[in-house]
C-alpha positions, 0 to 999 in steps of 0.5 A: 638768914644767918651765916655759917662759920664758913660764910663769916670767915670767908666773907670777912676775908673777901670783904663782902657777904658771901653765899655757898657756891660763890667763888671768892679770892682771898689772902690766907692768914697762914700757908703751910707746906711740908716736904712737898715744898721742894716741888712747890718752889719749882712751880713758884719760880716758873711763875716768873717771880723771885721773892715770896710775897709774904714770907712771914705767912708761910710755915714749912715743916719737914715731917713726911719722910724724916730722916730722909729714907734715901738720896732723893729725899735727902736732896729734897730736904736740902732744896727746901732748906736752901729755899727757906734760907733764900726766901727768909722764911722764919717759920721753918721746922726741920726733921726733928720737930714732928708732924706738921699738923701737930707742930702748927698749933704747938708753935702758935700758928693756929688760932680761932677765926684764922684762915689757914691753907695747907698743901696737905689734905689734913689741914682740916685739922685746925678746925679743932681750934675754931679756924677755917682750914683747908687743904690745897694743891701744890700749884695753888700753894705756889700761887700763894707764895707768888701772889699772896692770894688764892680762890676758894669756893664757899662751901655748903655746911653740914652740921653734926650734933653729938650728945651722950656720954662715951662708954668706958674706953670708947673715944672720938676715933670710934665716933669719927669712924662711925660717922665715916661709915654712915656718911661715906667717903664722899658724903661731904664732898667740898662741904664744911662740917660743923661738929657741935653738941654737949659731947663735943663741948666736953671733949679734950683738945686731942679728942676734938682734933681727931674729928677735924683731922678726919673730916677730909676722909668724908670729903669735907673741905673744912671741919670745925667746932667752936673752941671750948674752955680747954681749947681757948686756954691752950691757944692763949698760952701759945698764940702771940696775937689777939683773936676772936672766936667766930661761930655760926648764927642760930638761924644759919642754913645747913645743907644737912643735919646729923645727930649722934648719941654716943651712949651705946657706941661700940669700938669701931674699925675701918676694914680694908681698903676704904675709910668708910668700910666701917663695922664694929670691932666685934665683927672682925675680932680674932683677925691675926695681925702682924704690925701695929702703927701707933702714930700719925697726925690723928692719934699720937698725942699724950692722951693717946700715949696714956691710953696705950701705956696703961694697957701695955704696962707690965705686959708684953706685945705678942711675939708675932706683932711688931708695934711701931710707936711714933710720937706726933712731935718732939714736944709730945715725945719729951712729955711722954719721956718725962712721964716714964711711959716710953720705958713702959712701952719699950719694956712691953716690946714696942719699937720707939721711933722718931716724931714724924709721919713714919710709914703713913705715906708709905716711904719708909719706917714700917712698910709692911710685907705682902699679905701682912695685916696692919692695924693703925691709929692713922686716918687712911687705909686705901690699898698701898697707903703704908707702901705696899698694895699687897698688905691690908690696913685696918683703922682703929682707936689707940685702945683697940690697937693696944689690946690687940697688941697683946694677943696678936689679933684684932680684939674687942677690949670689952671682952678681953680681961687685962 
């Protein structure tokens, strides 16, 4: 019997053949943390060591509450800077650089075949580049800092095969929402998801990222795909070490196989208050909205900005709507600035914010009021996700967000003349 991608990567790191369900002790290639490093460092010192096992393995990025919203967060950032300096962690990115999951691959800390662990659930994102990447807890990251190793359970694998050509305006976000609605939020609990098929092979780097990023939203421990030509070229320009693409054997065993044809896929939306409460946008068309959150690690790259800008150029955001725009990183911000898209968005009435997570964690920069409805290009909409349990959050694609901005209500762009 052949091996899946997960079994190969984890087996290589364990130094033996492994099977699903087995517990193995491993040393990751990269360990990522962000604003929660302050809490991790406290646990680290409680373990009884004073020096990080291998500082070069660690990447720390401040992004979740940047700039600091209050004195507590400011102190948190100050503690992290002191920890980074004391431990001689070179891979540190301060509040100006962007969202951790974007910065990680931009700065070359992600590559095919790597084992990457992060103290953030959306660490699954790096599977878009052919890495096995998974989220872990703060105390687990403290153990990696102290000992350099951690245990993982080898996951079973679910294969999702995608074929067909997307209809005009439909994106990988619509596909991932459709998958979440079908599989449900716990449908892949501690499984690995392998995305494959002709449609996946044709996707851009940004589009592929959406799928692996949101794999955790259906419970997955990891979500990955084999890098296509565009992805490999992107990696080769940024990664400063040799790497090898790892892929599942043709006779590998899968727990389940799902097949999707996107030919007739509609614009999809996740209604409050769960990511799997998914329906076609047409079913909630006309719902009034008060705020749009265009950003997050899911959809805030140049590809997404181009879509939104093309919709809003020369038009105006509805006066009842606040459209908040957060570039995923400083690099993305500079690119869209140079292309003139920021000018178009400002003239349309959007509010341009700093690169970072923004309101996604619910700490600052766009917390909605009681009873307000927000549509977001992010990945989670549970009650209180944006900082107010009395608001409602719908998850949508960038195009759906942009067309809805024009009328002040949720729109199906197929029926709106622009």
